[in-house]
N, CA, C and O atoms as a Maestro MAE file, in Angstrom:
{
 s_m_m2io_version
 :::
 2.0.0
}

f_m_ct {
 s_m_title
 :::
 protein
 m_atom[332] {
  # First column is atom index #
  i_m_mmod_type
  r_m_x_coord
  r_m_y_coord
  r_m_z_coord
  i_m_residue_number
  s_m_chain_name
  s_m_pdb_residue_name
  s_m_pdb_atom_name
  i_m_atomic_number
  :::
  1 25 0.827 -34.219 33.425 1 A "MET " " N  " 7
  2 3 1.123 -32.794 33.307 1 A "MET " " CA " 6
  3 2 -0.070 -32.118 32.644 1 A "MET " " C  " 6
  4 15 -0.540 -32.569 31.600 1 A "MET " " O  " 8
  5 25 -0.556 -31.046 33.242 2 A "ASN " " N  " 7
  6 3 -1.684 -30.349 32.625 2 A "ASN " " CA " 6
  7 2 -1.194 -29.322 31.617 2 A "ASN " " C  " 6
  8 15 -0.002 -29.020 31.549 2 A "ASN " " O  " 8
  9 25 -2.112 -28.798 30.848 3 A "LYS " " N  " 7
  10 3 -1.774 -27.887 29.761 3 A "LYS " " CA " 6
  11 2 -1.035 -26.647 30.256 3 A "LYS " " C  " 6
  12 15 -0.125 -26.173 29.576 3 A "LYS " " O  " 8
  13 25 -1.397 -26.115 31.409 4 A "SER " " N  " 7
  14 3 -0.760 -24.896 31.908 4 A "SER " " CA " 6
  15 2 0.712 -25.112 32.224 4 A "SER " " C  " 6
  16 15 1.479 -24.150 32.228 4 A "SER " " O  " 8
  17 25 1.134 -26.363 32.492 5 A "ASP " " N  " 7
  18 3 2.536 -26.649 32.771 5 A "ASP " " CA " 6
  19 2 3.398 -26.588 31.513 5 A "ASP " " C  " 6
  20 15 4.612 -26.411 31.611 5 A "ASP " " O  " 8
  21 25 2.797 -26.732 30.336 6 A "THR " " N  " 7
  22 3 3.560 -26.735 29.091 6 A "THR " " CA " 6
  23 2 3.518 -25.400 28.368 6 A "THR " " C  " 6
  24 15 4.182 -25.232 27.345 6 A "THR " " O  " 8
  25 25 2.754 -24.452 28.879 7 A "THR " " N  " 7
  26 3 2.645 -23.149 28.242 7 A "THR " " CA " 6
  27 2 3.888 -22.326 28.540 7 A "THR " " C  " 6
  28 15 4.232 -22.139 29.707 7 A "THR " " O  " 8
  29 25 4.579 -21.824 27.499 8 A "PRO " " N  " 7
  30 3 5.769 -21.016 27.754 8 A "PRO " " CA " 6
  31 2 5.415 -19.750 28.533 8 A "PRO " " C  " 6
  32 15 4.376 -19.130 28.304 8 A "PRO " " O  " 8
  33 25 6.276 -19.392 29.432 9 A "LYS " " N  " 7
  34 3 6.082 -18.183 30.232 9 A "LYS " " CA " 6
  35 2 6.745 -17.006 29.523 9 A "LYS " " C  " 6
  36 15 7.866 -17.124 29.029 9 A "LYS " " O  " 8
  37 25 6.060 -15.891 29.478 10 A "VAL " " N  " 7
  38 3 6.576 -14.671 28.860 10 A "VAL " " CA " 6
  39 2 6.544 -13.587 29.913 10 A "VAL " " C  " 6
  40 15 5.548 -13.412 30.614 10 A "VAL " " O  " 8
  41 25 7.649 -12.857 30.021 11 A "ALA " " N  " 7
  42 3 7.709 -11.774 30.994 11 A "ALA " " CA " 6
  43 2 6.616 -10.763 30.704 11 A "ALA " " C  " 6
  44 15 6.362 -10.436 29.545 11 A "ALA " " O  " 8
  45 25 5.981 -10.274 31.728 12 A "SER " " N  " 7
  46 3 4.846 -9.366 31.544 12 A "SER " " CA " 6
  47 2 5.259 -8.024 30.950 12 A "SER " " C  " 6
  48 15 4.427 -7.327 30.369 12 A "SER " " O  " 8
  49 25 6.534 -7.652 31.085 13 A "ASP " " N  " 7
  50 3 6.973 -6.367 30.544 13 A "ASP " " CA " 6
  51 2 7.539 -6.507 29.128 13 A "ASP " " C  " 6
  52 15 8.028 -5.531 28.559 13 A "ASP " " O  " 8
  53 25 7.476 -7.708 28.560 14 A "HIS " " N  " 7
  54 3 7.999 -7.941 27.214 14 A "HIS " " CA " 6
  55 2 6.851 -8.353 26.299 14 A "HIS " " C  " 6
  56 15 6.149 -9.329 26.563 14 A "HIS " " O  " 8
  57 25 6.674 -7.604 25.236 15 A "ARG " " N  " 7
  58 3 5.615 -7.920 24.269 15 A "ARG " " CA " 6
  59 2 6.272 -8.429 22.997 15 A "ARG " " C  " 6
  60 15 7.280 -7.884 22.547 15 A "ARG " " O  " 8
  61 25 5.712 -9.451 22.436 16 A "ASN " " N  " 7
  62 3 6.215 -10.026 21.203 16 A "ASN " " CA " 6
  63 2 6.148 -8.978 20.092 16 A "ASN " " C  " 6
  64 15 5.081 -8.412 19.856 16 A "ASN " " O  " 8
  65 25 7.260 -8.706 19.404 17 A "PRO " " N  " 7
  66 3 7.259 -7.711 18.323 17 A "PRO " " CA " 6
  67 2 6.272 -8.046 17.207 17 A "PRO " " C  " 6
  68 15 5.792 -7.147 16.516 17 A "PRO " " O  " 8
  69 25 5.968 -9.323 17.028 18 A "LEU " " N  " 7
  70 3 4.995 -9.717 16.018 18 A "LEU " " CA " 6
  71 2 3.603 -9.196 16.378 18 A "LEU " " C  " 6
  72 15 2.823 -8.844 15.493 18 A "LEU " " O  " 8
  73 25 3.292 -9.146 17.670 19 A "LEU " " N  " 7
  74 3 2.010 -8.581 18.102 19 A "LEU " " CA " 6
  75 2 1.965 -7.077 17.852 19 A "LEU " " C  " 6
  76 15 0.933 -6.535 17.457 19 A "LEU " " O  " 8
  77 25 3.095 -6.407 18.086 20 A "ASP " " N  " 7
  78 3 3.160 -4.971 17.795 20 A "ASP " " CA " 6
  79 2 2.945 -4.718 16.303 20 A "ASP " " C  " 6
  80 15 2.238 -3.788 15.915 20 A "ASP " " O  " 8
  81 25 3.564 -5.558 15.474 21 A "PHE " " N  " 7
  82 3 3.377 -5.451 14.026 21 A "PHE " " CA " 6
  83 2 1.901 -5.618 13.678 21 A "PHE " " C  " 6
  84 15 1.353 -4.855 12.883 21 A "PHE " " O  " 8
  85 25 1.264 -6.615 14.276 22 A "ALA " " N  " 7
  86 3 -0.148 -6.902 13.992 22 A "ALA " " CA " 6
  87 2 -1.073 -5.776 14.452 22 A "ALA " " C  " 6
  88 15 -2.186 -5.645 13.943 22 A "ALA " " O  " 8
  89 25 -0.627 -4.967 15.404 23 A "ASP " " N  " 7
  90 3 -1.421 -3.799 15.807 23 A "ASP " " CA " 6
  91 2 -1.492 -2.760 14.682 23 A "ASP " " C  " 6
  92 15 -2.479 -2.036 14.553 23 A "ASP " " O  " 8
  93 25 -0.433 -2.702 13.875 24 A "ARG " " N  " 7
  94 3 -0.349 -1.698 12.813 24 A "ARG " " CA " 6
  95 2 -0.759 -2.230 11.441 24 A "ARG " " C  " 6
  96 15 -1.217 -1.470 10.587 24 A "ARG " " O  " 8
  97 25 -0.591 -3.540 11.232 25 A "TRP " " N  " 7
  98 3 -0.768 -4.112 9.903 25 A "TRP " " CA " 6
  99 2 -1.653 -5.347 9.938 25 A "TRP " " C  " 6
  100 15 -1.685 -6.079 10.927 25 A "TRP " " O  " 8
  101 25 -2.369 -5.568 8.843 26 A "GLU " " N  " 7
  102 3 -3.166 -6.770 8.651 26 A "GLU " " CA " 6
  103 2 -2.649 -7.457 7.393 26 A "GLU " " C  " 6
  104 15 -2.489 -6.816 6.354 26 A "GLU " " O  " 8
  105 25 -2.389 -8.758 7.483 27 A "VAL " " N  " 7
  106 3 -1.919 -9.519 6.326 27 A "VAL " " CA " 6
  107 2 -3.078 -10.372 5.831 27 A "VAL " " C  " 6
  108 15 -3.662 -11.155 6.579 27 A "VAL " " O  " 8
  109 25 -3.396 -10.202 4.546 28 A "ASP " " N  " 7
  110 3 -4.474 -10.955 3.920 28 A "ASP " " CA " 6
  111 2 -3.944 -11.521 2.615 28 A "ASP " " C  " 6
  112 15 -3.861 -10.818 1.608 28 A "ASP " " O  " 8
  113 25 -3.585 -12.799 2.640 29 A "ALA " " N  " 7
  114 3 -2.988 -13.471 1.484 29 A "ALA " " CA " 6
  115 2 -1.702 -12.739 1.089 29 A "ALA " " C  " 6
  116 15 -0.744 -12.737 1.862 29 A "ALA " " O  " 8
  117 25 -1.655 -12.122 -0.088 30 A "ASP " " N  " 7
  118 3 -0.428 -11.436 -0.513 30 A "ASP " " CA " 6
  119 2 -0.548 -9.921 -0.404 30 A "ASP " " C  " 6
  120 15 0.151 -9.191 -1.107 30 A "ASP " " O  " 8
  121 25 -1.421 -9.448 0.466 31 A "ILE " " N  " 7
  122 3 -1.592 -8.007 0.689 31 A "ILE " " CA " 6
  123 2 -1.380 -7.705 2.163 31 A "ILE " " C  " 6
  124 15 -1.923 -8.383 3.035 31 A "ILE " " O  " 8
  125 25 -0.582 -6.677 2.428 32 A "VAL " " N  " 7
  126 3 -0.462 -6.168 3.789 32 A "VAL " " CA " 6
  127 2 -1.215 -4.839 3.802 32 A "VAL " " C  " 6
  128 15 -1.042 -4.005 2.914 32 A "VAL " " O  " 8
  129 25 -2.052 -4.658 4.824 33 A "ARG " " N  " 7
  130 3 -2.929 -3.483 4.869 33 A "ARG " " CA " 6
  131 2 -2.682 -2.710 6.162 33 A "ARG " " C  " 6
  132 15 -2.585 -3.300 7.238 33 A "ARG " " O  " 8
  133 25 -2.582 -1.401 6.049 34 A "CYS " " N  " 7
  134 3 -2.422 -0.533 7.203 34 A "CYS " " CA " 6
  135 2 -3.748 -0.497 7.972 34 A "CYS " " C  " 6
  136 15 -4.802 -0.249 7.386 34 A "CYS " " O  " 8
  137 25 -3.691 -0.741 9.259 35 A "ARG " " N  " 7
  138 3 -4.915 -0.738 10.069 35 A "ARG " " CA " 6
  139 2 -5.437 0.678 10.312 35 A "ARG " " C  " 6
  140 15 -6.587 0.845 10.718 35 A "ARG " " O  " 8
  141 25 -4.621 1.686 10.073 36 A "SER " " N  " 7
  142 3 -5.056 3.059 10.289 36 A "SER " " CA " 6
  143 2 -5.744 3.650 9.052 36 A "SER " " C  " 6
  144 15 -6.873 4.134 9.135 36 A "SER " " O  " 8
  145 25 -5.056 3.606 7.910 37 A "CYS " " N  " 7
  146 3 -5.630 4.240 6.711 37 A "CYS " " CA " 6
  147 2 -6.330 3.250 5.791 37 A "CYS " " C  " 6
  148 15 -7.072 3.664 4.901 37 A "CYS " " O  " 8
  149 25 -6.112 1.953 5.983 38 A "GLY " " N  " 7
  150 3 -6.786 0.947 5.191 38 A "GLY " " CA " 6
  151 2 -6.152 0.648 3.843 38 A "GLY " " C  " 6
  152 15 -6.631 -0.222 3.116 38 A "GLY " " O  " 8
  153 25 -5.090 1.349 3.500 39 A "ARG " " N  " 7
  154 3 -4.447 1.082 2.217 39 A "ARG " " CA " 6
  155 2 -3.667 -0.224 2.287 39 A "ARG " " C  " 6
  156 15 -3.213 -0.646 3.351 39 A "ARG " " O  " 8
  157 25 -3.525 -0.856 1.116 40 A "GLY " " N  " 7
  158 3 -2.832 -2.127 1.044 40 A "GLY " " CA " 6
  159 2 -1.686 -2.098 0.054 40 A "GLY " " C  " 6
  160 15 -1.567 -1.196 -0.775 40 A "GLY " " O  " 8
  161 25 -0.836 -3.130 0.170 41 A "GLN " " N  " 7
  162 3 0.291 -3.261 -0.743 41 A "GLN " " CA " 6
  163 2 0.524 -4.749 -1.004 41 A "GLN " " C  " 6
  164 15 0.638 -5.535 -0.064 41 A "GLN " " O  " 8
  165 25 0.593 -5.132 -2.275 42 A "GLN " " N  " 7
  166 3 0.857 -6.515 -2.640 42 A "GLN " " CA " 6
  167 2 2.339 -6.831 -2.501 42 A "GLN " " C  " 6
  168 15 3.185 -5.937 -2.503 42 A "GLN " " O  " 8
  169 25 2.633 -8.120 -2.381 43 A "THR " " N  " 7
  170 3 4.034 -8.533 -2.254 43 A "THR " " CA " 6
  171 2 4.863 -8.115 -3.469 43 A "THR " " C  " 6
  172 15 6.063 -7.873 -3.344 43 A "THR " " O  " 8
  173 25 4.243 -8.030 -4.626 44 A "SER " " N  " 7
  174 3 4.990 -7.637 -5.829 44 A "SER " " CA " 6
  175 2 5.515 -6.203 -5.742 44 A "SER " " C  " 6
  176 15 6.370 -5.811 -6.536 44 A "SER " " O  " 8
  177 25 5.014 -5.421 -4.791 45 A "TRP " " N  " 7
  178 3 5.462 -4.042 -4.591 45 A "TRP " " CA " 6
  179 2 6.319 -3.902 -3.331 45 A "TRP " " C  " 6
  180 15 6.546 -2.789 -2.859 45 A "TRP " " O  " 8
  181 25 6.786 -5.006 -2.795 46 A "MET " " N  " 7
  182 3 7.480 -4.978 -1.512 46 A "MET " " CA " 6
  183 2 8.791 -4.184 -1.510 46 A "MET " " C  " 6
  184 15 9.290 -3.843 -0.437 46 A "MET " " O  " 8
  185 25 9.351 -3.887 -2.660 47 A "ASN " " N  " 7
  186 3 10.592 -3.113 -2.706 47 A "ASN " " CA " 6
  187 2 10.351 -1.605 -2.753 47 A "ASN " " C  " 6
  188 15 11.293 -0.823 -2.878 47 A "ASN " " O  " 8
  189 25 9.091 -1.207 -2.653 48 A "TYR " " N  " 7
  190 3 8.725 0.209 -2.663 48 A "TYR " " CA " 6
  191 2 8.167 0.598 -1.296 48 A "TYR " " C  " 6
  192 15 7.622 -0.237 -0.574 48 A "TYR " " O  " 8
  193 25 8.313 1.875 -0.954 49 A "ASP " " N  " 7
  194 3 7.739 2.363 0.302 49 A "ASP " " CA " 6
  195 2 6.230 2.158 0.311 49 A "ASP " " C  " 6
  196 15 5.579 2.222 -0.732 49 A "ASP " " O  " 8
  197 25 5.685 1.910 1.492 50 A "PHE " " N  " 7
  198 3 4.253 1.692 1.627 50 A "PHE " " CA " 6
  199 2 3.492 2.989 1.331 50 A "PHE " " C  " 6
  200 15 3.888 4.052 1.808 50 A "PHE " " O  " 8
  201 25 2.402 2.918 0.548 51 A "PRO " " N  " 7
  202 3 1.652 4.122 0.151 51 A "PRO " " CA " 6
  203 2 0.532 4.494 1.142 51 A "PRO " " C  " 6
  204 15 -0.651 4.324 0.844 51 A "PRO " " O  " 8
  205 25 0.920 5.004 2.322 52 A "HIS " " N  " 7
  206 3 -0.102 5.428 3.290 52 A "HIS " " CA " 6
  207 2 -0.943 6.578 2.726 52 A "HIS " " C  " 6
  208 15 -0.483 7.339 1.876 52 A "HIS " " O  " 8
  209 25 -2.163 6.688 3.207 53 A "ALA " " N  " 7
  210 3 -3.012 7.835 2.872 53 A "ALA " " CA " 6
  211 2 -2.465 9.064 3.608 53 A "ALA " " C  " 6
  212 15 -1.759 8.932 4.608 53 A "ALA " " O  " 8
  213 25 -2.792 10.236 3.114 54 A "ALA " " N  " 7
  214 3 -2.368 11.483 3.758 54 A "ALA " " CA " 6
  215 2 -2.861 11.519 5.203 54 A "ALA " " C  " 6
  216 15 -3.996 11.137 5.489 54 A "ALA " " O  " 8
  217 25 -2.014 11.975 6.095 55 A "ASN " " N  " 7
  218 3 -2.328 12.122 7.519 55 A "ASN " " CA " 6
  219 2 -2.627 10.801 8.229 55 A "ASN " " C  " 6
  220 15 -3.307 10.793 9.256 55 A "ASN " " O  " 8
  221 25 -2.133 9.698 7.699 56 A "CYS " " N  " 7
  222 3 -2.319 8.393 8.335 56 A "CYS " " CA " 6
  223 2 -1.544 8.366 9.651 56 A "CYS " " C  " 6
  224 15 -0.415 8.852 9.726 56 A "CYS " " O  " 8
  225 25 -2.156 7.796 10.685 57 A "HIS " " N  " 7
  226 3 -1.499 7.705 11.995 57 A "HIS " " CA " 6
  227 2 -0.286 6.779 11.970 57 A "HIS " " C  " 6
  228 15 0.607 6.906 12.808 57 A "HIS " " O  " 8
  229 25 -0.249 5.859 11.023 58 A "ASN " " N  " 7
  230 3 0.878 4.929 10.906 58 A "ASN " " CA " 6
  231 2 1.896 5.362 9.858 58 A "ASN " " C  " 6
  232 15 2.780 4.590 9.485 58 A "ASN " " O  " 8
  233 25 1.770 6.579 9.392 59 A "GLU " " N  " 7
  234 3 2.649 7.062 8.319 59 A "GLU " " CA " 6
  235 2 4.125 6.962 8.699 59 A "GLU " " C  " 6
  236 15 4.979 6.768 7.833 59 A "GLU " " O  " 8
  237 25 4.421 7.092 9.974 60 A "LEU " " N  " 7
  238 3 5.809 7.022 10.418 60 A "LEU " " CA " 6
  239 2 6.203 5.613 10.847 60 A "LEU " " C  " 6
  240 15 7.312 5.398 11.338 60 A "LEU " " O  " 8
  241 25 5.309 4.664 10.666 61 A "ALA " " N  " 7
  242 3 5.623 3.262 10.956 61 A "ALA " " CA " 6
  243 2 6.594 2.757 9.893 61 A "ALA " " C  " 6
  244 15 7.176 3.552 9.155 61 A "ALA " " O  " 8
  245 25 6.767 1.468 9.813 62 A "GLU " " N  " 7
  246 3 7.709 0.896 8.851 62 A "GLU " " CA " 6
  247 2 7.453 1.424 7.448 62 A "GLU " " C  " 6
  248 15 6.309 1.547 7.011 62 A "GLU " " O  " 8
  249 25 8.535 1.730 6.759 63 A "ARG " " N  " 7
  250 3 8.397 2.133 5.356 63 A "ARG " " CA " 6
  251 2 8.109 0.914 4.489 63 A "ARG " " C  " 6
  252 15 7.492 1.016 3.428 63 A "ARG " " O  " 8
  253 25 8.571 -0.243 4.964 64 A "ASN " " N  " 7
  254 3 8.398 -1.454 4.188 64 A "ASN " " CA " 6
  255 2 7.919 -2.578 5.099 64 A "ASN " " C  " 6
  256 15 8.734 -3.339 5.621 64 A "ASN " " O  " 8
  257 25 6.610 -2.692 5.295 65 A "PRO " " N  " 7
  258 3 6.087 -3.698 6.218 65 A "PRO " " CA " 6
  259 2 6.397 -5.132 5.804 65 A "PRO " " C  " 6
  260 15 6.527 -6.000 6.668 65 A "PRO " " O  " 8
  261 25 6.520 -5.406 4.505 66 A "TRP " " N  " 7
  262 3 6.836 -6.772 4.080 66 A "TRP " " CA " 6
  263 2 8.217 -7.186 4.572 66 A "TRP " " C  " 6
  264 15 8.394 -8.307 5.048 66 A "TRP " " O  " 8
  265 25 9.181 -6.306 4.461 67 A "LYS " " N  " 7
  266 3 10.533 -6.630 4.921 67 A "LYS " " CA " 6
  267 2 10.580 -6.720 6.439 67 A "LYS " " C  " 6
  268 15 11.304 -7.550 6.989 67 A "LYS " " O  " 8
  269 25 9.817 -5.875 7.120 68 A "THR " " N  " 7
  270 3 9.738 -5.951 8.571 68 A "THR " " CA " 6
  271 2 9.154 -7.292 8.997 68 A "THR " " C  " 6
  272 15 9.672 -7.939 9.908 68 A "THR " " O  " 8
  273 25 8.080 -7.705 8.340 69 A "LEU " " N  " 7
  274 3 7.452 -8.983 8.665 69 A "LEU " " CA " 6
  275 2 8.418 -10.144 8.427 69 A "LEU " " C  " 6
  276 15 8.514 -11.052 9.253 69 A "LEU " " O  " 8
  277 25 9.121 -10.115 7.317 70 A "ALA " " N  " 7
  278 3 10.098 -11.175 7.023 70 A "ALA " " CA " 6
  279 2 11.169 -11.236 8.109 70 A "ALA " " C  " 6
  280 15 11.557 -12.320 8.545 70 A "ALA " " O  " 8
  281 25 11.638 -10.087 8.537 71 A "SER " " N  " 7
  282 3 12.654 -10.025 9.590 71 A "SER " " CA " 6
  283 2 12.128 -10.586 10.914 71 A "SER " " C  " 6
  284 15 12.828 -11.328 11.603 71 A "SER " " O  " 8
  285 25 10.899 -10.228 11.258 72 A "LEU " " N  " 7
  286 3 10.293 -10.733 12.494 72 A "LEU " " CA " 6
  287 2 10.115 -12.248 12.444 72 A "LEU " " C  " 6
  288 15 10.379 -12.938 13.429 72 A "LEU " " O  " 8
  289 25 9.672 -12.762 11.308 73 A "LEU " " N  " 7
  290 3 9.470 -14.205 11.185 73 A "LEU " " CA " 6
  291 2 10.795 -14.958 11.185 73 A "LEU " " C  " 6
  292 15 10.882 -16.052 11.744 73 A "LEU " " O  " 8
  293 25 11.830 -14.387 10.566 74 A "ASN " " N  " 7
  294 3 13.155 -15.011 10.607 74 A "ASN " " CA " 6
  295 2 13.681 -15.079 12.031 74 A "ASN " " C  " 6
  296 15 14.244 -16.094 12.442 74 A "ASN " " O  " 8
  297 25 13.500 -14.007 12.782 75 A "ALA " " N  " 7
  298 3 13.945 -13.990 14.179 75 A "ALA " " CA " 6
  299 2 13.170 -15.017 15.000 75 A "ALA " " C  " 6
  300 15 13.744 -15.704 15.844 75 A "ALA " " O  " 8
  301 25 11.879 -15.118 14.752 76 A "LEU " " N  " 7
  302 3 11.041 -16.084 15.457 76 A "LEU " " CA " 6
  303 2 11.483 -17.512 15.132 76 A "LEU " " C  " 6
  304 15 11.564 -18.354 16.027 76 A "LEU " " O  " 8
  305 25 11.765 -17.785 13.877 77 A "ALA " " N  " 7
  306 3 12.219 -19.119 13.466 77 A "ALA " " CA " 6
  307 2 13.577 -19.437 14.074 77 A "ALA " " C  " 6
  308 15 13.809 -20.566 14.506 77 A "ALA " " O  " 8
  309 25 14.472 -18.464 14.115 78 A "SER " " N  " 7
  310 3 15.792 -18.684 14.714 78 A "SER " " CA " 6
  311 2 15.666 -18.996 16.189 78 A "SER " " C  " 6
  312 15 16.345 -19.892 16.691 78 A "SER " " O  " 8
  313 25 14.822 -18.287 16.883 79 A "ASN " " N  " 7
  314 3 14.619 -18.532 18.313 79 A "ASN " " CA " 6
  315 2 13.980 -19.891 18.554 79 A "ASN " " C  " 6
  316 15 14.263 -20.533 19.565 79 A "ASN " " O  " 8
  317 25 13.128 -20.335 17.649 80 A "ALA " " N  " 7
  318 3 12.443 -21.616 17.803 80 A "ALA " " CA " 6
  319 2 13.422 -22.783 17.636 80 A "ALA " " C  " 6
  320 15 13.211 -23.853 18.208 80 A "ALA " " O  " 8
  321 25 14.461 -22.589 16.877 81 A "ARG " " N  " 7
  322 3 15.441 -23.660 16.638 81 A "ARG " " CA " 6
  323 2 16.388 -23.847 17.808 81 A "ARG " " C  " 6
  324 15 16.970 -24.919 17.973 81 A "ARG " " O  " 8
  325 25 16.545 -22.821 18.614 82 A "GLN " " N  " 7
  326 3 17.475 -22.913 19.742 82 A "GLN " " CA " 6
  327 2 16.865 -23.736 20.860 82 A "GLN " " C  " 6
  328 15 15.690 -23.568 21.186 82 A "GLN " " O  " 8
  329 25 17.658 -24.630 21.454 83 A "PRO " " N  " 7
  330 3 17.120 -25.465 22.543 83 A "PRO " " CA " 6
  331 2 16.819 -24.666 23.789 83 A "PRO " " C  " 6
  332 15 16.362 -25.225 24.786 83 A "PRO " " O  " 8
  :::
 }
 m_bond[331] {
  # First column is bond index #
  i_m_from
  i_m_to
  i_m_order
  :::
  1 1 2 1
  2 2 3 1
  3 3 4 2
  4 3 5 1
  5 5 6 1
  6 6 7 1
  7 7 8 2
  8 7 9 1
  9 9 10 1
  10 10 11 1
  11 11 12 2
  12 11 13 1
  13 13 14 1
  14 14 15 1
  15 15 16 2
  16 15 17 1
  17 17 18 1
  18 18 19 1
  19 19 20 2
  20 19 21 1
  21 21 22 1
  22 22 23 1
  23 23 24 2
  24 23 25 1
  25 25 26 1
  26 26 27 1
  27 27 28 2
  28 27 29 1
  29 29 30 1
  30 30 31 1
  31 31 32 2
  32 31 33 1
  33 33 34 1
  34 34 35 1
  35 35 36 2
  36 35 37 1
  37 37 38 1
  38 38 39 1
  39 39 40 2
  40 39 41 1
  41 41 42 1
  42 42 43 1
  43 43 44 2
  44 43 45 1
  45 45 46 1
  46 46 47 1
  47 47 48 2
  48 47 49 1
  49 49 50 1
  50 50 51 1
  51 51 52 2
  52 51 53 1
  53 53 54 1
  54 54 55 1
  55 55 56 2
  56 55 57 1
  57 57 58 1
  58 58 59 1
  59 59 60 2
  60 59 61 1
  61 61 62 1
  62 62 63 1
  63 63 64 2
  64 63 65 1
  65 65 66 1
  66 66 67 1
  67 67 68 2
  68 67 69 1
  69 69 70 1
  70 70 71 1
  71 71 72 2
  72 71 73 1
  73 73 74 1
  74 74 75 1
  75 75 76 2
  76 75 77 1
  77 77 78 1
  78 78 79 1
  79 79 80 2
  80 79 81 1
  81 81 82 1
  82 82 83 1
  83 83 84 2
  84 83 85 1
  85 85 86 1
  86 86 87 1
  87 87 88 2
  88 87 89 1
  89 89 90 1
  90 90 91 1
  91 91 92 2
  92 91 93 1
  93 93 94 1
  94 94 95 1
  95 95 96 2
  96 95 97 1
  97 97 98 1
  98 98 99 1
  99 99 100 2
  100 99 101 1
  101 101 102 1
  102 102 103 1
  103 103 104 2
  104 103 105 1
  105 105 106 1
  106 106 107 1
  107 107 108 2
  108 107 109 1
  109 109 110 1
  110 110 111 1
  111 111 112 2
  112 111 113 1
  113 113 114 1
  114 114 115 1
  115 115 116 2
  116 115 117 1
  117 117 118 1
  118 118 119 1
  119 119 120 2
  120 119 121 1
  121 121 122 1
  122 122 123 1
  123 123 124 2
  124 123 125 1
  125 125 126 1
  126 126 127 1
  127 127 128 2
  128 127 129 1
  129 129 130 1
  130 130 131 1
  131 131 132 2
  132 131 133 1
  133 133 134 1
  134 134 135 1
  135 135 136 2
  136 135 137 1
  137 137 138 1
  138 138 139 1
  139 139 140 2
  140 139 141 1
  141 141 142 1
  142 142 143 1
  143 143 144 2
  144 143 145 1
  145 145 146 1
  146 146 147 1
  147 147 148 2
  148 147 149 1
  149 149 150 1
  150 150 151 1
  151 151 152 2
  152 151 153 1
  153 153 154 1
  154 154 155 1
  155 155 156 2
  156 155 157 1
  157 157 158 1
  158 158 159 1
  159 159 160 2
  160 159 161 1
  161 161 162 1
  162 162 163 1
  163 163 164 2
  164 163 165 1
  165 165 166 1
  166 166 167 1
  167 167 168 2
  168 167 169 1
  169 169 170 1
  170 170 171 1
  171 171 172 2
  172 171 173 1
  173 173 174 1
  174 174 175 1
  175 175 176 2
  176 175 177 1
  177 177 178 1
  178 178 179 1
  179 179 180 2
  180 179 181 1
  181 181 182 1
  182 182 183 1
  183 183 184 2
  184 183 185 1
  185 185 186 1
  186 186 187 1
  187 187 188 2
  188 187 189 1
  189 189 190 1
  190 190 191 1
  191 191 192 2
  192 191 193 1
  193 193 194 1
  194 194 195 1
  195 195 196 2
  196 195 197 1
  197 197 198 1
  198 198 199 1
  199 199 200 2
  200 199 201 1
  201 201 202 1
  202 202 203 1
  203 203 204 2
  204 203 205 1
  205 205 206 1
  206 206 207 1
  207 207 208 2
  208 207 209 1
  209 209 210 1
  210 210 211 1
  211 211 212 2
  212 211 213 1
  213 213 214 1
  214 214 215 1
  215 215 216 2
  216 215 217 1
  217 217 218 1
  218 218 219 1
  219 219 220 2
  220 219 221 1
  221 221 222 1
  222 222 223 1
  223 223 224 2
  224 223 225 1
  225 225 226 1
  226 226 227 1
  227 227 228 2
  228 227 229 1
  229 229 230 1
  230 230 231 1
  231 231 232 2
  232 231 233 1
  233 233 234 1
  234 234 235 1
  235 235 236 2
  236 235 237 1
  237 237 238 1
  238 238 239 1
  239 239 240 2
  240 239 241 1
  241 241 242 1
  242 242 243 1
  243 243 244 2
  244 243 245 1
  245 245 246 1
  246 246 247 1
  247 247 248 2
  248 247 249 1
  249 249 250 1
  250 250 251 1
  251 251 252 2
  252 251 253 1
  253 253 254 1
  254 254 255 1
  255 255 256 2
  256 255 257 1
  257 257 258 1
  258 258 259 1
  259 259 260 2
  260 259 261 1
  261 261 262 1
  262 262 263 1
  263 263 264 2
  264 263 265 1
  265 265 266 1
  266 266 267 1
  267 267 268 2
  268 267 269 1
  269 269 270 1
  270 270 271 1
  271 271 272 2
  272 271 273 1
  273 273 274 1
  274 274 275 1
  275 275 276 2
  276 275 277 1
  277 277 278 1
  278 278 279 1
  279 279 280 2
  280 279 281 1
  281 281 282 1
  282 282 283 1
  283 283 284 2
  284 283 285 1
  285 285 286 1
  286 286 287 1
  287 287 288 2
  288 287 289 1
  289 289 290 1
  290 290 291 1
  291 291 292 2
  292 291 293 1
  293 293 294 1
  294 294 295 1
  295 295 296 2
  296 295 297 1
  297 297 298 1
  298 298 299 1
  299 299 300 2
  300 299 301 1
  301 301 302 1
  302 302 303 1
  303 303 304 2
  304 303 305 1
  305 305 306 1
  306 306 307 1
  307 307 308 2
  308 307 309 1
  309 309 310 1
  310 310 311 1
  311 311 312 2
  312 311 313 1
  313 313 314 1
  314 314 315 1
  315 315 316 2
  316 315 317 1
  317 317 318 1
  318 318 319 1
  319 319 320 2
  320 319 321 1
  321 321 322 1
  322 322 323 1
  323 323 324 2
  324 323 325 1
  325 325 326 1
  326 326 327 1
  327 327 328 2
  328 327 329 1
  329 329 330 1
  330 330 331 1
  331 331 332 2
  :::
 }
}
């Protein structure tokens, strides 16, 4: 069996939500950074709204990217456990 036979197939009209998250946010160790305004937030501040810069294009994105990321990873792990 060659490598292409083992690669999971993904519908072309479905994009992984984790990729959408990565379009808006960059995770660097314990800091999540907005790709638009460049501001960051440490995990110790995860219970507070993200401090976007004024007029940031992602200002209306997730208020709490850490919780969004946790939710996405939990969903991914749950799907991975299913046969």
